[in-house]
C-alpha positions in Angstrom: 69.9 -9.2 15.3 66.8 -7.1 15.6 63.1 -8.1 16.2 61.6 -4.7 16.2 58.0 -4.1 15.0 56.9 -0.7 16.1 58.4 2.7 16.5 59.5 3.9 19.9 58.2 6.9 21.6 60.3 9.5 23.0 58.3 11.8 25.3 60.0 14.4 27.2 60.6 15.0 30.8 62.7 16.9 33.2 64.7 15.4 35.6 66.9 14.3 38.4 68.1 10.8 38.6 67.3 7.9 36.5 64.9 5.2 36.2 66.3 2.2 34.6 67.8 -0.9 36.0 70.0 -3.5 34.7 68.6 -6.0 32.3 69.1 -9.5 31.2 71.7 -8.6 28.7 73.0 -6.0 31.0 69.7 -4.3 30.4 68.2 -1.4 32.3 64.9 -1.5 34.0 61.9 -1.4 31.7 59.1 1.1 32.5 56.6 -1.8 32.7 57.6 -4.6 34.9 60.3 -6.0 37.1 61.9 -4.0 39.9 65.1 -4.5 41.8 66.1 -4.4 45.4 68.0 -1.2 46.0 71.2 -0.9 47.9 70.3 2.3 49.7 73.9 2.6 50.9 75.3 2.7 47.4 77.2 6.0 46.7 77.1 8.1 43.6 80.4 7.8 41.8 81.4 10.8 39.8 85.0 9.7 39.2 85.2 9.6 35.4 83.1 12.7 35.0 84.9 14.6 37.7 88.3 13.7 36.2 87.2 15.1 32.9 85.9 18.2 34.4 88.4 18.7 37.2 85.3 19.3 39.3 85.2 18.2 42.8 81.9 19.7 43.9 79.2 17.2 44.8 75.6 17.8 43.7 73.3 18.1 46.7 71.2 15.1 47.8 67.9 16.9 48.3 67.9 20.6 47.5 69.5 22.6 44.7 69.2 26.0 46.4 72.9 26.5 46.1 74.0 27.7 42.7 76.9 25.9 40.9 80.1 28.0 40.7 81.9 25.6 38.5 81.0 25.2 34.8 82.8 23.2 32.2 82.2 21.5 28.9 79.8 19.1 30.5 77.6 21.7 32.1 74.4 22.9 30.4 74.9 26.2 28.7 71.8 27.9 29.9 72.1 30.4 32.7 69.2 30.9 35.1 66.8 28.3 34.2 66.1 26.0 31.3 63.4 26.8 28.8 61.1 24.1 27.6 62.1 23.4 24.0 59.6 24.6 21.4 61.3 23.1 18.4 63.4 20.2 17.3 66.4 22.5 17.1 65.9 23.7 20.7 65.6 20.1 21.9 68.9 19.3 20.2 70.4 22.4 21.7 69.6 21.0 25.2 70.9 17.6 24.3 74.2 19.0 23.0 77.2 18.2 25.1 78.7 15.3 27.1 76.5 12.9 29.1 77.2 10.0 31.4 75.0 6.9 31.5 74.3 5.8 35.1 73.1 2.5 36.5 70.2 3.5 38.8 70.7 0.5 41.1 74.4 0.8 41.7 74.4 4.6 41.0 77.6 4.1 39.1 78.4 5.7 35.6 79.2 3.1 33.0 79.2 4.8 29.6 79.4 8.3 28.0 77.9 10.0 25.0 78.9 13.3 23.3 76.0 14.8 21.3 76.3 17.7 18.8 73.6 20.2 18.0 72.3 18.1 15.1 71.7 15.0 17.1 74.9 13.1 16.0 76.9 11.4 18.8 79.9 9.4 19.8 79.3 6.6 22.4 81.6 4.5 24.4 82.0 2.7 27.8 83.7 4.3 30.7 87.4 3.5 30.8 87.4 2.1 27.3 88.9 3.7 24.2 86.5 1.9 21.9 83.5 3.8 20.6 80.8 3.9 18.0 78.9 6.7 16.3 75.3 7.4 15.7 72.5 9.9 15.4 69.1 10.8 16.8 66.5 11.1 14.0 63.1 12.6 15.0 60.0 10.7 14.1 57.1 13.0 15.0 54.8 9.9 15.1 52.1 11.4 17.2 50.0 14.5 17.2 52.9 16.8 18.1 53.7 19.5 15.6 57.0 21.0 16.7 59.0 19.1 19.4 59.3 15.4 18.6 58.1 12.8 21.0 59.7 9.8 19.2 63.2 9.2 17.8 65.1 6.5 15.9 68.6 6.1 17.2 70.9 4.8 14.4 74.4 3.5 15.4 77.3 2.4 13.3 80.8 1.2 14.0 79.7 -1.6 16.4 82.2 -4.0 14.8 84.9 -1.8 16.4 83.7 -2.4 19.9 84.0 -5.4 22.2 80.9 -7.0 23.8 80.4 -9.8 26.2 78.5 -12.7 24.6 74.8 -11.9 24.9 73.1 -14.1 22.4 72.8 -11.2 20.0 74.8 -10.9 16.8 76.8 -7.6 16.9 76.6 -6.4 13.4 78.3 -3.2 12.3 75.1 -1.2 12.4 71.8 -1.1 14.3 68.9 1.1 15.1 66.5 1.5 18.1 63.2 3.4 18.3 62.3 5.0 21.5 60.7 7.8 23.5 62.6 10.4 25.6 62.0 12.3 28.8 64.3 15.2 29.6 64.7 17.9 32.2 66.8 19.0 35.2 66.6 18.1 38.9 68.7 18.6 42.0 71.6 20.2 40.2 71.8 18.0 37.2 70.3 17.7 33.7 68.8 14.3 32.7 67.7 12.4 29.6 65.7 9.2 30.1 65.2 7.0 27.0 63.0 4.0 26.7 63.0 1.5 23.9 59.4 0.6 23.1 57.7 -1.7 20.6 57.1 -5.5 20.7 60.6 -6.4 19.8 64.1 -5.8 21.0 67.3 -4.5 19.4 71.0 -4.9 20.0 71.3 -1.2 20.7 68.6 -1.1 23.3 69.3 -4.5 24.9 73.1 -4.5 24.9 74.9 -1.4 23.6 73.3 1.2 25.8 73.2 -1.1 28.9 75.6 -1.5 31.8 78.0 -4.2 30.6 78.9 -5.1 34.2 75.4 -6.0 35.4 73.3 -8.9 34.1 70.4 -9.4 36.4 67.6 -11.0 34.5 65.3 -8.0 34.5 65.3 -7.5 30.8 61.8 -6.9 29.6 61.0 -7.5 25.9 60.4 -4.3 24.1 61.0 -1.8 26.9 64.7 -1.3 27.6 65.6 2.0 29.2 68.6 4.0 30.2 69.4 7.4 31.7 72.0 10.0 31.0 73.0 12.8 33.3 75.4 15.8 33.6 75.9 18.6 36.0 73.9 21.7 35.3 74.7 25.3 35.8 71.1 26.3 35.3 68.6 26.7 38.1 67.1 23.2 38.5 64.5 24.0 41.2 60.9 24.6 40.2 58.3 26.4 42.3 56.0 24.1 44.3 52.7 23.5 42.6 49.4 22.5 44.3 46.3 20.8 43.1 46.4 17.8 40.7 49.0 17.6 38.0 50.9 14.9 36.0 54.5 14.4 37.0 57.5 12.4 36.2 59.5 11.4 39.3 63.2 11.6 38.8 64.3 11.1 42.4 62.9 10.0 45.7 63.9 9.5 49.3 62.1 8.3 52.5 60.3 11.6 53.0 59.3 12.7 49.5 60.1 12.9 45.9 61.4 15.3 43.2 58.8 15.7 40.4 58.7 17.5 37.1 55.4 18.7 35.9 54.3 17.0 32.7 51.6 17.9 30.1 49.7 15.1 28.3 49.3 15.1 24.6 46.2 12.9 23.9 44.6 11.2 20.9 42.0 8.4 20.4 43.6 5.0 19.9 42.6 1.4 19.7 44.4 -1.7 21.0 45.4 -3.6 17.8 44.9 -7.0 19.5 41.6 -6.6 21.4 39.9 -3.7 19.5 39.5 -1.8 22.8 39.4 2.0 22.2 40.9 4.4 24.7 42.4 7.8 25.2 46.1 7.4 24.5 48.7 9.9 25.8 52.3 10.8 25.6 53.9 13.4 27.9 56.0 16.4 27.4 57.5 18.7 30.1 55.3 21.5 31.5 58.6 23.0 32.8 62.2 21.9 32.8 62.9 22.1 36.5 61.8 19.8 39.3 60.4 20.5 42.8 60.7 18.5 46.0 57.4 17.4 47.5 57.0 15.7 50.9 54.7 12.8 51.6 51.8 13.3 53.8 51.2 10.7 56.6 48.3 9.3 54.5 50.5 8.1 51.6 50.5 4.3 51.5 52.9 2.9 48.9 51.4 -0.6 49.2 48.4 0.7 47.2 50.6 1.4 44.2 51.2 -1.3 41.7 54.7 -0.1 41.1 55.1 1.6 44.5 58.5 -0.1 45.2 60.0 2.2 42.6 59.5 5.1 45.0 61.9 3.2 47.4 64.6 3.6 44.8 66.6 6.8 44.4 65.7 6.9 40.7 62.1 5.7 40.4 61.3 6.3 36.6 57.7 6.9 37.5 54.8 8.6 35.7 52.0 9.6 38.1 49.2 12.0 38.9 50.0 13.9 42.0 47.5 15.7 44.3 49.4 18.3 46.3 48.2 20.6 49.1 48.8 24.3 49.2 51.9 23.8 51.4 53.6 21.4 49.0 52.6 18.1 50.7 51.6 15.1 48.6 48.1 14.1 49.5 47.7 11.3 46.9 49.6 9.5 44.2 47.9 7.8 41.3 49.9 5.8 38.8 49.3 6.4 35.1 48.4 3.2 33.3 50.7 2.0 30.6 49.2 1.1 27.2 51.8 -0.2 24.8 54.6 1.0 22.6 55.4 3.6 25.2 52.0 5.1 25.3 49.8 5.6 28.3 46.1 4.9 28.8 44.0 7.7 30.3 40.7 6.0 30.1 38.3 4.1 27.9 36.4 5.5 25.0 32.8 4.4 24.1 32.7 1.3 22.0 30.6 0.8 18.8 28.5 -2.2 19.7 25.8 -3.9 17.6 24.3 -7.3 17.2 22.2 -9.2 14.6 20.8 -12.7 15.4 24.0 -14.8 16.0 26.6 -12.0 15.3 28.0 -9.7 18.0 30.0 -6.7 16.7 32.5 -4.8 18.8 34.3 -1.9 17.2 34.0 -3.5 13.8 35.0 -7.0 15.0 32.4 -9.7 14.3 32.0 -12.6 16.7 29.6 -15.5 15.9 28.0 -16.6 19.2 26.7 -19.8 17.7 30.3 -21.1 18.1 29.7 -21.2 21.8 26.4 -23.2 21.7 23.9 -24.2 19.1 20.8 -22.2 18.6 21.9 -19.1 20.5 20.2 -15.9 19.3 21.2 -12.5 20.7 18.3 -10.8 22.5 20.1 -7.8 23.9 23.5 -6.5 25.1 24.5 -4.5 28.2 27.7 -2.8 29.2 29.7 -2.8 32.5 33.2 -2.0 33.4 35.5 -4.0 31.1 32.7 -6.1 29.8 29.8 -6.4 27.4 27.1 -8.8 28.6 25.4 -10.6 25.7 21.9 -11.9 26.5 20.9 -14.8 24.3 17.3 -16.0 24.1 16.6 -19.6 25.0 12.9 -19.5 26.1 10.5 -17.1 27.7 11.7 -18.4 31.1 15.5 -18.6 30.5 18.4 -16.8 28.8 22.0 -17.6 28.3 24.5 -14.8 29.4 27.8 -14.5 27.6 30.5 -12.1 28.8 32.6 -10.3 26.2 35.9 -9.2 27.9 37.1 -6.0 26.3 40.5 -6.3 27.9 41.0 -9.7 26.3 39.0 -9.0 23.1 37.0 -12.2 23.3 33.9 -13.9 24.7 34.6 -16.1 27.7 34.1 -19.8 27.2 32.1 -20.2 30.4 28.6 -18.8 30.4 25.5 -19.2 32.6 21.8 -19.6 32.2 19.1 -17.7 34.1 17.0 -14.6 33.9 16.6 -11.1 35.4 20.4 -10.4 35.5 21.1 -7.2 37.4 24.2 -5.4 38.9 25.0 -2.2 40.7 26.3 0.7 38.6 29.0 -0.5 36.2 30.4 -3.1 38.6 29.5 -6.5 37.1 31.0 -8.3 40.0 27.9 -7.3 42.1 25.5 -9.1 39.7 22.8 -11.5 40.8 20.2 -13.3 38.7 17.3 -15.7 39.0 17.5 -19.4 38.1 14.0 -20.9 38.5 12.9 -20.1 42.1 16.5 -19.3 43.2 18.5 -16.1 43.2 22.2 -16.5 42.9 25.4 -14.5 42.5 28.2 -15.0 40.0 30.0 -17.4 42.3 26.9 -19.6 42.2 26.0 -18.9 45.8 22.4 -18.9 46.8 21.2 -15.4 47.8 17.5 -16.2 48.3 14.7 -18.7 47.5 11.1 -17.8 46.7 8.3 -20.4 46.4 6.6 -19.1 43.3 5.6 -19.9 39.8 8.1 -17.5 38.2 10.4 -14.6 39.2 9.5 -11.8 36.9 12.0 -9.1 37.9 14.8 -8.1 40.3 15.8 -4.6 41.5 18.4 -3.4 43.9 17.3 -1.0 46.6 19.1 2.3 46.9 21.7 1.1 49.3 22.4 -2.1 47.2 22.0 -4.3 50.3 18.5 -5.5 49.6 16.6 -6.6 46.5 13.0 -6.1 45.5 11.7 -9.2 43.8 8.5 -9.3 41.7 7.1 -12.8 41.2 3.9 -14.7 40.4 2.1 -17.4 42.3 -0.9 -19.5 41.5 -4.1 -18.5 43.3 -6.2 -21.6 43.7 -9.3 -19.7 44.6 -9.1 -17.4 41.7 -7.7 -20.1 39.5 -5.3 -17.5 38.1 -1.8 -16.1 38.6 -1.2 -13.4 41.2 1.7 -10.9 41.1 3.5 -10.3 44.4 6.4 -8.1 45.5 8.9 -9.0 48.2 12.0 -7.2 49.4 14.7 -9.3 50.9 18.1 -8.5 52.4 21.1 -10.0 50.7 23.4 -12.2 52.8 26.7 -10.5 53.6 29.2 -11.0 50.8 32.8 -10.7 51.8 34.3 -11.0 48.3 35.1 -7.4 47.5 38.9 -8.0 47.5 38.6 -11.1 45.3 36.4 -9.2 42.8 38.8 -6.3 42.7 41.7 -8.6 42.2 39.9 -10.3 39.4 39.3 -6.9 37.7 43.0 -6.1 38.1 44.1 -9.4 36.6 41.7 -8.7 33.7 42.7 -5.0 33.0 46.3 -4.9 34.3 45.5 -1.3 35.5 47.1 0.2 38.5 43.8 1.7 39.5 42.2 -1.8 39.8 45.3 -3.0 41.8 44.8 -0.1 44.2 41.2 -0.9 44.7 42.2 -4.5 45.6 44.9 -3.5 48.0 42.6 -1.1 49.8 41.1 -4.2 51.3 44.4 -5.5 52.6 45.3 -5.2 56.3 48.7 -3.7 57.0 50.3 -7.0 58.1 48.9 -9.1 55.2 51.6 -11.5 53.8 49.6 -13.1 51.0 46.1 -13.5 49.6 43.9 -16.5 49.0 40.9 -16.8 46.8 38.7 -19.9 46.2 36.1 -20.6 43.4 35.9 -17.1 41.9 33.1 -15.7 39.8 32.2 -17.6 36.6 33.4 -14.9 34.2 37.0 -15.4 35.4 37.2 -19.0 34.1 39.4 -18.2 31.1 41.5 -15.7 33.0 42.8 -17.7 36.0 44.8 -20.5 34.4 44.7 -23.7 36.6 48.1 -25.3 36.9 46.6 -28.8 37.6 44.6 -30.9 40.0 46.3 -31.9 43.3 43.9 -34.7 44.1 41.6 -36.9 42.0 38.1 -35.6 41.9 39.1 -32.1 43.2 36.6 -29.4 42.2 37.6 -26.3 44.1 39.8 -23.7 42.4 42.3 -22.3 44.9 44.6 -19.4 44.0 47.6 -18.1 46.0 48.4 -14.4 45.3 51.7 -12.7 46.3 51.6 -9.2 47.9 55.3 -8.6 47.5 58.1 -9.6 45.1 60.1 -12.8 45.7 57.3 -14.6 47.4 57.8 -18.3 47.7 55.0 -20.8 48.4 54.7 -24.5 49.0 51.6 -26.6 49.2 52.0 -29.7 51.4 49.5 -32.6 51.7 48.5 -34.1 55.0 51.5 -36.4 54.9 53.8 -33.3 54.7 54.9 -33.9 51.1 55.3 -30.9 48.8 52.7 -31.2 46.0 53.2 -27.7 44.4 55.6 -24.8 44.8 56.7 -21.7 43.0 58.1 -18.1 43.2 55.7 -15.2 42.6 56.2 -11.5 42.2 53.8 -8.8 43.6 50.3 -9.2 42.3 50.9 -12.6 40.6 49.1 -15.8 41.5 49.0 -19.5 40.9 45.7 -21.5 40.8 45.2 -25.2 41.5 42.3 -27.6 41.7 42.1 -29.1 45.2 39.6 -30.1 47.8 38.6 -27.4 50.3 37.7 -29.2 53.5 35.0 -28.3 55.9 36.9 -30.1 58.7 40.4 -31.5 58.8 42.5 -30.0 56.0 44.0 -32.1 53.2 46.5 -29.4 52.3 48.4 -26.6 54.0 49.9 -23.6 52.2 53.3 -22.2 53.4 54.3 -18.8 52.1 57.8 -17.2 52.7 58.2 -13.5 52.5 60.7 -11.0 53.8 60.3 -8.2 56.3 61.9 -4.8 56.2 65.1 -6.2 57.6 65.2 -8.9 54.9 64.5 -11.7 57.4 62.3 -14.6 56.3 58.7 -14.6 57.5 56.7 -17.9 57.0 52.9 -17.7 57.0 50.5 -20.6 56.7 46.9 -21.3 55.7 45.2 -24.6 56.1 43.0 -25.3 53.1 39.6 -25.3 54.7 36.3 -23.4 54.2 37.1 -19.7 54.9 33.9 -18.8 56.7 31.0 -20.9 58.0 28.9 -17.8 58.7 28.4 -16.4 55.3 29.7 -16.6 51.7 33.4 -15.8 51.7 35.7 -16.8 48.9 38.9 -14.9 49.8 41.2 -14.2 52.7 44.3 -12.0 53.4 46.7 -14.1 55.5 48.8 -12.3 58.0 
């Protein structure tokens, strides 16, 4: 059975160890999502490969300075260093030979494939005499001209193999579309393949996965697997400095092995939201990998998928910043798009409006569906959003927020005037509502006794606001314009707003901005009554007490976080498991005095011991406006 919609991309990389994991149907890790605990004491097992090759030499664990003296049928045929393929034929020449599939969690080989110079292959599980045949067919779906980035893998003879029950029907033939990275690292050649698309196939979900491991990490549309073999080529690249894209094949506690990658870019559009962005696929800049040490400033907690660097085989695309002596000064994750592509940044949108119709990249939205009589007066852009100003009267507007990451206008809007924000950060916005000036949480920033507030303007430091307003002069029997500059109250919601941006975009860069607020010992994060534009984004699981009006969200900072909410009688009223970055929101009463609820969160320390942290559901700060808190 196959539920495949799109073609898979096969970008190319160089490598060292693998990056998959075992999936639901014995599936390997996807490049998107779930990660597994790694048994760091697991040993590489070469038994089947070594028996075939009569080779007892071990590949080195960190450096490949020593040349291989032993070569056999499984070794790459190139001598002093691998050349980056410049054609489909040269790529197949690199792929030709025998390869072992390795489980990157157990580090054990579980299958083998023999590929010829035309891309045809024979595949079977380690220790089994059963096999099937297939072929790699280049797709050239992107802007590449010579070396393909995408392949279709066709397999036949599946009815001659035995599979554990998986819920899939094992027909005689199947196909799987995917992208590929390839290269060499630490004495070995590697091929990493990732099935992409918004469907799954028997080949990607079952056939090419470890049949001995079913761990629930299967991710729809993004199965992956890695092949390796010993190399008699020079697998060590010269150290680079500056910034460059890299695919990380291997990592240890002190650093990582990285292969330089070159992006191939084109303009693309999200088919669901209409958002336009710079799409990218990656091909190797060179075939070898170099080992780079971490500087003391590297903080993996800032990385959305940073736990992958704790694995021996991270499967990790990133932008490295390296000093002249080969030390990593910074790591930035490359954001995933979909179908195996990456997102290198937004493109300018085509935006227009006419009366009740807002048009975003050719998509028309009728704002009258949100409220009768709304007429668009103007539109403004900020990060991830288009703010639609609708005229109500000379003294009042309605502000609608179009979310480009969701491709829709939020159902919750607000009325007021003089809406302003700093730079492109909409979360800093304030506006006037009559004589009051409020922020997007509805908190009062300032009150002016006047006839009307005419304009608001941030000062250069963003901490104060210049307000122009009118008063009635009884002596002159006329209005008089005045200007007053006031200091904004301290707002301690930067972490909440950054987290909101991350939940909206899903981007690693927004997650990093959120985690930069987190103290080292933080166990979980709490936010209460977030900004109005998040109303459709933070789904509320339910109300814990009748008449509750406060939205409270619990956010995990690590995988396998368990929480319970207990009422004042000690009864559990809500509980769940959360992975890193995920949250659950409930309506409950946030007390000013004695709490009605207490949140209990269980996490694990570096020694896998349980750590229980608590938060009594009360007002976070009585000094100033604060809607969020890291709990240690």
